[in-house]
C-alpha positions in Angstrom: -15.5 29.9 -76.2 -13.8 29.1 -79.4 -14.0 25.7 -81.0 -10.6 24.8 -80.1 -10.5 26.6 -76.7 -9.3 24.6 -73.5 -11.6 24.6 -70.6 -10.7 26.7 -67.7 -9.0 24.7 -64.9 -10.9 24.1 -61.7 -10.1 22.6 -58.4 -12.6 19.8 -59.0 -10.7 18.8 -62.4 -7.4 18.6 -60.2 -9.2 16.3 -58.2 -10.4 18.0 -55.2 -14.0 17.6 -54.2 -14.9 20.3 -52.0 -18.6 19.1 -51.8 -17.4 15.6 -50.8 -15.4 17.1 -48.0 -18.3 19.1 -46.7 -20.3 15.7 -46.8 -17.8 14.1 -44.6 -17.9 16.6 -42.1 -21.8 16.4 -41.8 -21.3 12.5 -41.5 -18.7 12.8 -38.9 -20.6 15.5 -36.6 -22.7 12.9 -34.8 -19.5 10.7 -33.7 -17.6 13.9 -32.7 -20.4 15.1 -30.4 -20.2 12.0 -28.5 -16.7 12.8 -27.3 -17.5 16.2 -25.8 -16.4 17.2 -22.6 -18.0 20.0 -20.4 -14.8 22.0 -21.0 -15.2 22.1 -24.7 -16.6 25.3 -26.6 -18.1 25.6 -29.9 -18.8 22.8 -32.4 -17.2 21.0 -35.3 -16.3 23.6 -38.2 -14.4 26.2 -36.5 -11.2 27.1 -37.3 -10.0 26.1 -34.1 -11.1 23.7 -31.1 -12.0 25.6 -27.7 -11.1 24.4 -24.5 -11.9 26.1 -21.5 -8.4 26.3 -19.4 -10.4 27.7 -16.4 -11.0 23.9 -15.7 -7.6 23.8 -14.6 -7.8 26.3 -11.7 -8.1 23.9 -9.2 -4.6 22.7 -9.8 -1.6 24.4 -7.9 0.8 23.8 -11.0 -0.9 22.2 -13.8 1.5 20.8 -16.2 0.3 20.3 -19.8 1.5 17.1 -21.5 1.3 16.6 -25.2 1.8 13.9 -27.8 1.6 13.1 -31.3 1.6 10.0 -33.4 0.2 7.9 -36.2 -0.6 4.1 -36.7 1.9 3.3 -39.4 1.4 0.8 -42.0 -1.4 -0.7 -40.3 -3.6 1.7 -42.5 -3.0 -0.3 -45.5 -4.4 -3.4 -43.9 -7.6 -1.6 -43.2 -7.6 -0.2 -46.9 -7.2 -3.6 -48.4 -10.1 -5.0 -46.2 -12.1 -2.0 -46.7 -12.8 -1.4 -42.9 -12.1 1.8 -41.8 -14.0 2.2 -38.2 -11.4 0.7 -36.1 -8.0 2.4 -37.1 -9.1 5.3 -35.1 -8.9 3.4 -31.9 -5.4 2.7 -33.0 -4.7 6.5 -33.4 -6.1 7.5 -29.8 -4.3 4.6 -28.1 -0.8 5.7 -29.6 -1.2 9.3 -28.5 -3.2 9.0 -25.4 -1.3 6.0 -24.0 1.9 7.9 -24.2 0.3 11.2 -22.7 -1.0 9.1 -19.7 2.7 7.4 -19.1 3.5 10.7 -17.1 0.4 10.5 -14.9 -1.6 13.2 -17.1 -5.2 12.9 -17.7 -6.2 13.0 -21.4 -8.1 16.4 -22.1 -8.5 16.5 -25.8 -7.4 15.5 -29.2 -7.1 16.8 -32.9 -6.8 14.5 -36.0 -5.5 14.9 -39.4 -6.7 12.5 -42.2 -5.0 12.4 -45.4 -6.5 10.7 -48.5 -6.2 10.3 -52.2 -9.8 11.1 -52.7 -12.4 12.0 -50.3 -15.1 9.1 -50.2 -17.3 10.7 -47.6 -18.6 7.5 -45.5 -15.0 6.2 -45.4 -13.7 9.5 -43.8 -16.7 9.5 -41.6 -16.0 5.9 -40.6 -12.4 6.7 -39.8 -13.5 9.6 -37.5 -16.2 7.2 -35.9 -13.3 5.1 -34.9 -11.4 8.0 -33.5 -14.4 9.5 -31.6 -15.0 6.3 -30.2 -11.6 5.9 -29.1 -11.8 9.3 -27.4 -14.6 8.2 -25.2 -12.5 5.3 -24.0 -9.7 7.5 -23.2 -11.8 10.2 -21.6 -10.7 13.0 -23.9 -12.6 15.0 -26.3 -12.2 15.2 -30.1 -11.9 19.2 -30.4 -11.5 19.1 -34.2 -9.4 17.7 -37.3 -8.5 18.4 -40.9 -9.6 16.1 -43.8 -6.9 16.6 -46.7 -7.4 15.3 -50.1 -4.1 14.7 -52.1 -5.1 13.6 -55.6 -1.7 12.8 -57.6 0.2 11.9 -54.5 -2.2 9.4 -53.0 -4.2 6.8 -54.9 -8.0 7.0 -54.7 -8.0 4.5 -51.8 -5.2 5.5 -50.2 -5.3 7.4 -46.7 -3.1 8.2 -43.7 -4.0 9.4 -40.2 -2.1 11.3 -37.5 -3.3 12.6 -34.3 -2.2 15.2 -31.6 -3.3 15.1 -27.8 -2.9 17.2 -24.7 -3.3 16.3 -21.1 -2.7 17.6 -17.6 -0.9 16.4 -14.7 -0.5 18.0 -11.1 3.4 18.9 -11.0 3.9 17.0 -7.5 2.0 13.9 -9.1 4.2 13.8 -12.3 5.3 10.2 -12.7 8.9 9.1 -14.0 12.0 8.0 -13.2 13.1 9.9 -10.3 10.4 7.9 -8.3 11.4 4.4 -9.0 13.2 2.7 -6.3 15.2 -0.7 -6.0 13.0 -3.3 -5.3 10.0 -1.7 -7.1 7.7 -4.4 -8.9 7.2 -4.2 -12.8 3.6 -5.0 -13.5 2.9 -5.9 -17.1 -0.6 -5.5 -18.6 -1.4 -7.6 -21.6 -1.9 -6.2 -25.2 -4.9 -6.8 -27.4 -2.6 -8.1 -30.2 -0.1 -6.4 -32.3 -1.5 -2.9 -31.7 0.2 -0.5 -34.1 3.8 -1.3 -34.2 6.1 -3.5 -36.3 3.3 -3.7 -39.3 6.2 -3.3 -42.0 7.9 -6.7 -40.7 4.3 -8.2 -40.3 3.1 -7.2 -43.7 6.7 -8.6 -45.1 6.4 -11.7 -43.4 2.8 -12.8 -43.6 1.8 -11.2 -46.8 4.9 -10.9 -49.0 6.9 -13.9 -48.1 4.4 -16.5 -46.6 1.8 -15.4 -49.2 -1.3 -15.5 -46.6 -4.5 -13.8 -47.8 -6.2 -11.5 -45.4 -9.3 -13.2 -45.5 -7.9 -16.7 -44.9 -8.7 -18.3 -41.7 -5.7 -19.1 -39.9 -6.1 -22.0 -37.2 -3.7 -20.9 -34.8 -5.3 -17.3 -34.7 -8.6 -18.8 -34.4 -9.8 -16.2 -37.0 -9.0 -14.8 -40.3 -5.7 -12.9 -40.8 -7.0 -9.8 -41.6 -9.2 -9.6 -38.4 -6.4 -10.5 -36.3 -4.0 -7.9 -38.1 -6.8 -5.3 -37.7 -7.4 -6.0 -33.8 -7.5 -2.3 -32.4 -4.8 -1.4 -29.9 -5.9 -1.5 -26.4 -6.3 2.0 -24.8 -5.1 1.7 -21.3 -5.7 5.7 -20.4 -8.7 5.3 -18.0 -7.1 2.2 -16.3 -4.0 3.9 -15.6 -5.6 7.0 -14.2 -7.6 4.6 -12.1 -5.1 2.7 -10.6 -3.1 6.2 -9.7 -6.2 6.5 -7.7 -5.9 3.4 -5.9 -2.3 2.7 -5.4 1.2 4.1 -5.5 2.6 4.2 -8.9 6.1 5.2 -9.7 6.0 5.0 -13.4 4.4 3.6 -16.5 6.0 2.8 -19.9 3.7 2.3 -23.1 5.1 -0.4 -25.2 5.2 0.5 -28.7 7.7 0.6 -31.4 11.2 -0.6 -30.3 9.6 -3.3 -28.0 9.3 -4.0 -24.4 12.9 -3.7 -23.2 13.7 -0.5 -24.9 10.5 1.5 -24.0 10.7 0.2 -20.4 14.4 1.3 -20.4 13.1 5.2 -21.1 11.9 5.7 -17.6 14.5 3.9 -15.4 17.0 6.2 -13.9 20.7 5.7 -14.8 21.6 3.9 -11.5 18.9 1.4 -11.7 18.0 -1.5 -13.8 14.7 -3.2 -14.7 14.7 -7.2 -15.0 11.6 -8.8 -16.9 11.2 -12.5 -16.9 9.8 -14.2 -20.0 8.4 -16.9 -18.2 5.9 -15.0 -16.4 3.6 -14.8 -19.7 3.1 -16.5 -22.9 2.9 -14.2 -26.1 -0.1 -14.7 -28.4 -0.2 -17.0 -31.4 0.4 -13.8 -33.8 4.0 -13.3 -32.4 5.0 -16.9 -32.8 3.2 -17.0 -36.4 5.5 -14.2 -37.4 8.3 -15.3 -35.9 7.9 -18.8 -37.4 7.2 -18.1 -40.9 9.8 -15.4 -41.0 12.6 -17.1 -39.4 12.8 -14.1 -37.1 15.2 -14.2 -34.5 13.7 -13.7 -31.0 15.6 -10.6 -30.4 14.5 -9.1 -33.8 11.0 -9.9 -32.5 11.3 -8.4 -29.3 12.8 -5.3 -30.4 9.9 -4.8 -32.9 6.7 -6.0 -31.3 5.2 -5.9 -28.1 5.3 -9.8 -27.4 2.2 -9.6 -25.5 2.5 -6.7 -23.2 1.3 -3.2 -23.9 1.8 -1.3 -20.7 4.1 -1.6 -17.7 3.5 -0.1 -14.3 6.4 0.2 -12.1 5.1 0.2 -8.3 6.5 -0.4 -4.6 6.1 -3.7 -3.6 3.3 -3.0 -1.1 1.1 -1.8 -3.8 1.3 -5.1 -5.8 -1.7 -6.7 -4.6 -3.9 -3.6 -4.8 -2.6 -3.0 -8.5 -3.4 -6.2 -9.8 -6.8 -6.0 -7.9 -7.6 -2.7 -9.5 -6.9 -3.6 -13.0 -8.5 -7.0 -12.6 -11.5 -5.3 -11.5 -11.5 -3.2 -14.8 -10.9 -6.2 -17.0 -7.2 -5.8 -17.5 -4.8 -8.8 -17.4 -2.1 -8.0 -15.5 0.8 -9.8 -13.6 4.1 -9.3 -12.0 6.8 -9.6 -14.8 10.0 -8.6 -13.0 11.6 -6.0 -10.6 13.9 -3.2 -10.2 17.5 -3.8 -9.2 20.8 -1.5 -8.8 22.4 -1.0 -12.3 25.7 -3.0 -11.3 27.5 -4.1 -14.4 24.4 -3.9 -16.8 24.9 -1.4 -19.5 21.4 -1.1 -20.4 18.3 0.2 -18.4 16.1 -2.9 -18.8 16.6 -6.6 -20.3 14.3 -9.7 -20.7 15.8 -12.8 -19.2 14.7 -16.6 -19.0 12.3 -18.2 -21.8 8.6 -18.0 -22.4 6.9 -21.1 -21.4 6.0 -21.8 -25.2 9.9 -21.8 -26.1 
């Protein structure tokens, strides 16, 4: 090489560290192993995850359910706080709680982690959270991808996404066609904000109000960062348990768009769901966002879950066993409304009345 020559380009010089990626894979293996189901073949590191479909041979007509999602700008809260082992719970919840809505049992999941720079311990912590979430959802983590994008993302920036698959017997498929007039709307409490509306929350609390993530907020009883990183509740196994003990007509996962909009997605055209706000009090985080941002109630309700993360629609005769089953599993639940004829209503679901704190 001459004195004035330029060193040859390399992947490392471009910002991609293959050895760091290999180290991250080694660190995450023990966590992925904890999620394994007997149908999973092979181990981490293959080109594709393998799931033995002969496990479905006892189904008469198995329907596969699939979903994909991410956790939105909540990842920026994790980045700022340097806490990486809870965001995976959110990812699993967003994917698998969508799958269970149709009555499907979660089977397996894959993840995609995109980073500006691979920090092996951080990537492993993210996967640890995903693996723990998979255990809570009863599914296997069969594989994934970690991509390093220098120049597109900052060294500490990252994002996560995932895709999952479940199975349900065709004649047990839940949905709008099962719902009847007089059915009860059962609300299941959320663990907090879950993983939706964080663009509004961050704008109000961090930008407008200027609150610090490490500041203790008396209304919350802990720091703001701890509240904002509270993991999304995973309802999958609770919903499956409920299906074994009670007649369930439909579920609705309350995510982006709020309670009314998500509930309307499972209501047939000729029926209407009425939810009474007076049946519960949203947690203090919702009031804090509304108050500090002067956010109108309807805007809050179409952005945040307002304390309800999952809805079950059941016949009246199943209400008692539904509430008992959920209580036995540690899920706070209550009768929040009912199904009526559509009449002159133009939407599938609406919230009426005021919360006790209003």
